[in-house]
C-alpha positions in Angstrom: -11.6 -24.2 1.9 -10.9 -20.4 2.1 -12.1 -18.4 -1.0 -9.8 -15.6 -1.9 -10.6 -12.8 -4.4 -7.8 -10.9 -6.0 -6.5 -9.7 -9.3 -3.5 -11.6 -10.7 -0.5 -9.4 -10.4 3.2 -10.4 -10.1 2.6 -9.8 -6.3 -0.1 -12.4 -6.2 0.8 -14.8 -9.0 2.4 -17.4 -6.6 -1.0 -17.7 -4.8 -2.7 -18.4 -8.1 0.0 -20.9 -9.1 0.0 -22.7 -5.8 3.6 -21.8 -5.0 2.3 -19.8 -2.0 -0.6 -20.5 0.2 -2.1 -19.6 3.6 -0.4 -21.8 6.2 -2.8 -24.3 7.7 -5.6 -23.6 5.1 -6.6 -24.8 1.7 -7.4 -21.8 -0.5 -9.3 -21.2 -3.8 -8.1 -18.2 -5.7 -10.8 -16.3 -7.7 -10.4 -13.2 -9.8 -12.4 -11.1 -12.2 -12.1 -9.1 -15.5 -11.5 -5.8 -13.7 -10.7 -4.7 -10.1 -14.2 -3.2 -9.4 -15.7 -6.6 -10.2 -13.7 -8.2 -7.3 -14.6 -5.4 -5.0 -18.3 -5.6 -5.8 -18.4 -9.4 -5.3 -16.8 -8.9 -1.8 -18.9 -5.9 -0.7 -22.2 -6.7 -2.2 -22.2 -10.5 -2.3 -19.7 -11.4 0.4 -18.4 -14.0 -2.0 -14.9 -14.3 -0.5 -13.6 -15.0 3.0 -10.5 -12.9 2.1 -10.2 -10.4 -0.7 -8.2 -7.5 -2.2 -10.1 -4.3 -1.5 -9.4 -0.6 -2.1 -8.5 1.2 1.1 -11.0 4.0 0.5 -13.8 1.4 -0.3 -12.9 -0.3 3.0 -13.2 2.8 5.1 -16.5 3.8 3.6 -17.9 0.4 4.4 -16.5 0.4 8.0 -18.3 3.7 8.7 -21.6 2.0 7.7 -20.8 -1.5 9.1 -18.2 -1.2 11.8 -16.3 -4.4 12.2 -17.6 -6.1 9.0 -14.0 -6.5 7.8 -10.5 -6.6 9.2 -7.6 -5.4 7.0 -4.2 -7.1 6.8 -1.2 -5.0 5.9 -0.5 -6.6 2.5 -0.7 -4.2 -0.4 -0.8 -6.0 -3.8 -1.6 -2.8 -5.8 0.5 0.4 -5.4 0.9 3.2 -7.9 2.4 6.7 -7.7 -0.4 9.1 -8.5 0.9 12.4 -9.9 0.4 10.7 -13.3 -3.3 10.2 -12.8 -4.4 13.8 -13.5 -5.3 14.5 -17.1 -6.3 17.9 -18.5 -7.9 19.2 -21.7 -5.1 20.6 -23.9 -7.1 23.8 -24.6 -8.1 24.4 -21.0 -5.2 26.7 -20.1 -4.3 24.3 -17.2 -0.5 24.3 -17.0 0.2 24.0 -13.3 -1.8 22.6 -10.3 -2.7 26.2 -9.4 -4.7 26.4 -12.7 -7.1 23.7 -11.4 -8.9 26.2 -9.2 -12.5 26.6 -10.1 -12.4 23.9 -12.9 -14.8 21.1 -13.7 -13.1 17.8 -13.1 -14.3 14.2 -13.9 -13.7 11.2 -11.7 -14.3 7.6 -12.4 -16.9 5.5 -10.4 -17.2 7.6 -7.3 -15.9 10.8 -5.7 -12.4 10.1 -4.4 -11.8 6.5 -5.2 -8.4 5.4 -4.0 -6.3 7.0 -6.7 -8.3 10.2 -6.4 -7.8 10.4 -2.6 -4.1 10.2 -3.1 -4.0 12.6 -6.0 -6.1 15.2 -4.2 -4.1 14.8 -1.0 -0.8 15.1 -2.7 -1.9 18.2 -4.6 -3.2 19.7 -1.4 0.0 19.1 0.5 2.3 20.2 -2.3 0.4 22.9 -4.1 -2.5 24.0 -1.9 -5.2 22.3 -4.0 -8.7 22.4 -2.4 -11.3 20.0 -4.0 -14.1 22.2 -2.6 -13.2 24.9 -5.1 -14.0 22.6 -8.1 -17.0 21.1 -9.7 -16.9 17.3 -9.9 -18.5 15.0 -12.4 -18.8 11.2 -11.8 -19.1 8.6 -14.5 -17.5 6.0 -16.6 -14.0 6.4 -18.0 -14.3 5.1 -21.6 -17.9 4.0 -21.7 -20.9 5.7 -20.0 -21.8 4.2 -16.6 -23.5 5.1 -13.3 -21.4 5.5 -10.2 -20.6 2.4 -8.3 -23.6 1.0 -6.5 -21.8 -1.5 -4.2 -20.2 1.1 -1.9 -21.6 4.0 0.0 -21.2 7.2 -2.1 -20.0 10.2 -0.1 -20.9 13.7 -1.0 -18.8 15.9 1.3 -20.3 19.2 2.5 -19.3 22.1 0.3 -18.3 19.9 -2.7 -20.4 20.3 -5.9 -20.8 16.8 -7.5 -22.8 15.8 -10.6 -23.3 12.5 -12.3 -23.0 11.8 -16.0 -24.4 8.6 -17.4 -24.9 9.4 -21.0 -21.3 10.1 -22.1 -17.9 8.8 -21.0 -15.6 11.1 -19.1 -12.7 10.5 -21.4 -14.8 11.8 -24.3 -15.9 14.9 -22.3 -12.3 15.7 -21.6 -11.3 15.3 -25.2 -14.0 17.8 -26.3 -13.2 20.2 -23.4 -16.6 19.8 -21.8 -14.7 19.0 -18.6 -11.4 20.6 -17.9 -9.6 17.8 -16.1 -10.0 14.1 -15.1 -8.7 12.2 -12.1 -8.4 8.6 -13.2 -6.8 5.4 -11.9 -6.5 4.1 -15.5 -5.3 5.9 -18.6 -8.3 7.1 -20.6 -8.6 5.9 -24.2 -8.7 9.6 -25.3 -5.2 10.2 -23.9 -2.7 10.8 -26.7 -5.3 12.4 -28.9 -5.1 16.1 -29.7 -7.3 17.2 -26.8 -5.9 15.3 -23.8 -2.6 15.4 -21.9 -1.3 14.8 -18.4 -1.0 17.7 -15.9 2.5 16.3 -15.2 3.4 14.9 -18.6 7.0 14.0 -17.5 5.7 12.5 -14.3 8.4 10.1 -13.4 10.9 12.6 -12.1 8.1 14.4 -10.2 7.0 11.3 -8.5 10.6 10.2 -7.7 11.3 13.6 -6.2 8.2 13.3 -4.1 9.2 9.8 -2.9 12.7 11.1 -2.0 11.2 13.8 0.1 8.4 11.9 1.7 9.4 8.2 1.6 5.8 7.4 0.7 4.8 4.7 -1.9 1.0 5.0 -2.2 -1.0 1.8 -1.7 -4.3 1.6 -3.5 -5.5 -1.7 -2.1 -5.0 -3.8 1.0 -6.4 -7.3 1.8 -9.4 -7.8 4.0 -10.9 -10.7 5.9 -14.6 -11.0 6.6 -15.3 -10.8 10.3 -17.4 -14.0 10.3 -14.6 -15.9 8.6 -12.1 -14.6 11.2 -14.4 -15.7 14.0 -14.5 -19.2 12.5 -10.8 -19.3 11.8 -9.0 -17.1 14.5 -5.6 -17.5 12.8 -6.9 -16.5 9.3 -5.6 -13.0 9.4 -2.0 -14.1 10.2 -2.2 -16.9 7.7 -3.5 -14.7 4.9 -0.8 -12.1 5.6 1.8 -14.8 5.4 0.4 -16.1 2.1 0.3 -12.7 0.5 3.7 -11.8 1.9 5.2 -15.1 0.5 3.7 -14.4 -2.9 5.1 -10.8 -3.0 8.5 -12.0 -1.9 8.5 -14.7 -4.6 8.0 -11.9 -7.2 10.7 -9.8 -5.5 13.2 -12.6 -5.6 12.4 -13.2 -9.2 13.4 -9.6 -10.0 16.4 -9.7 -7.7 17.5 -13.2 -8.6 17.1 -14.8 -12.0 15.6 -11.6 -13.4 18.6 -9.5 -12.4 21.1 -12.0 -13.8 19.2 -12.4 -17.1 18.5 -8.7 -17.7 14.8 -9.1 -16.8 14.4 -11.1 -20.0 11.0 -12.4 -18.8 9.4 -9.1 -19.9 9.0 -7.6 -23.3 9.9 -4.2 -22.0 13.2 -2.9 -23.4 15.6 -1.6 -20.7 13.6 -3.3 -17.9 16.9 -4.3 -16.4 18.0 -0.7 -16.0 14.6 0.3 -14.6 14.8 -2.4 -12.0 18.3 -1.3 -11.0 17.2 2.4 -10.8 14.2 1.4 -8.7 16.4 -0.6 -6.3 18.9 2.3 -6.1 16.1 4.8 -5.2 13.9 2.6 -3.0 16.0 -0.3 -1.7 15.8 -4.0 -2.3 12.5 -4.3 -0.5 10.9 -1.6 -2.5 7.3 -3.0 -2.1 7.1 -3.6 1.7 4.3 -5.3 3.6 3.5 -5.0 7.3 2.6 -2.1 9.5 6.0 -0.8 10.5 7.3 0.0 6.9 4.0 1.4 5.8 2.9 3.3 8.9 3.6 6.8 7.4 1.8 6.0 4.1 -1.2 4.5 5.9 -1.5 7.5 8.3 -1.2 9.8 5.3 -4.1 8.1 3.5 -6.2 8.1 6.6 -5.5 11.8 7.0 -6.5 12.5 3.4 -9.7 10.5 3.7 -10.8 12.6 6.7 -9.6 15.9 5.3 -11.5 15.3 2.1 -14.7 14.8 4.0 -14.9 11.1 3.2 -15.0 9.8 6.8 -16.7 11.5 9.7 -13.7 10.9 12.0 -10.1 10.2 11.3 -9.6 6.5 11.4 -6.5 5.2 13.1 -4.4 2.2 11.9 -5.5 0.0 14.8 -9.2 0.6 14.0 -8.7 -0.8 10.5 -6.0 -3.5 10.7 -6.0 -6.9 12.5 -4.7 -6.5 16.1 -2.4 -9.5 15.9 -0.6 -8.0 12.9 0.3 -4.7 14.5 3.8 -6.1 15.1 4.5 -6.7 11.4 
């Protein structure tokens, strides 16, 4: 029995339901209340043979424990990230250039996956330099210490503090920090003190996609090295299982969902959204495999190194299973 840790998304639902599996293996799907719970159970407890894991989390561990995990190019969690930058309404921050010299909060650790993407995109597009800011790490809506299950990186030249008494969302609402980089929407958003840097973020992200062709992946799937040694075909089987699950969701949107105006969701005009996404991104808008994702992966690896989070610039073949480089 292969234990698999993942959140339940539409991209993974078929694995939880038994409609998809790892060819040649029996699997037990496990999940948790929030994504960091799954990550912690994999990194700290080694609970799963196969698990969803943030790319940045993976790279930090590989620097400490080379070869501990092998990634497979399945990406169950992807989000465009211009939308993840929040600012205090009275801060005077109107454009990315106004972030210079400001105090910015970040959830859980410095440059978790969404933060790596956001900082990298802002650097490429607007000349943003994280070393010119002060960073405060903490909990988003409740106070918490930084993650203790992954190596914390403090890049040279970056001023980083820790806040454990108050939530970052509250600090942003009162103007005690100027901005916040967050994978999730803070509870204080929508109140009088908090707005997004790119409030109308969809056209900004769509324009960036048209120009770059990049769809940021937050998480990949990893296999424990000892499990791969015991089951040499496990990486290929896990890739096929996650791919089949993703394709089942894709066919749902393209098949019955398309014919029935996406009636399976409560969201009004979901049918139009699906059609617009297909027009912009093609019918396989959420690709797996190395070939279709090479540019996005290389961009993330570049960002990780440029932001001082890895001592050397990882290459794709250092991270992903060798027998999946042809995918």
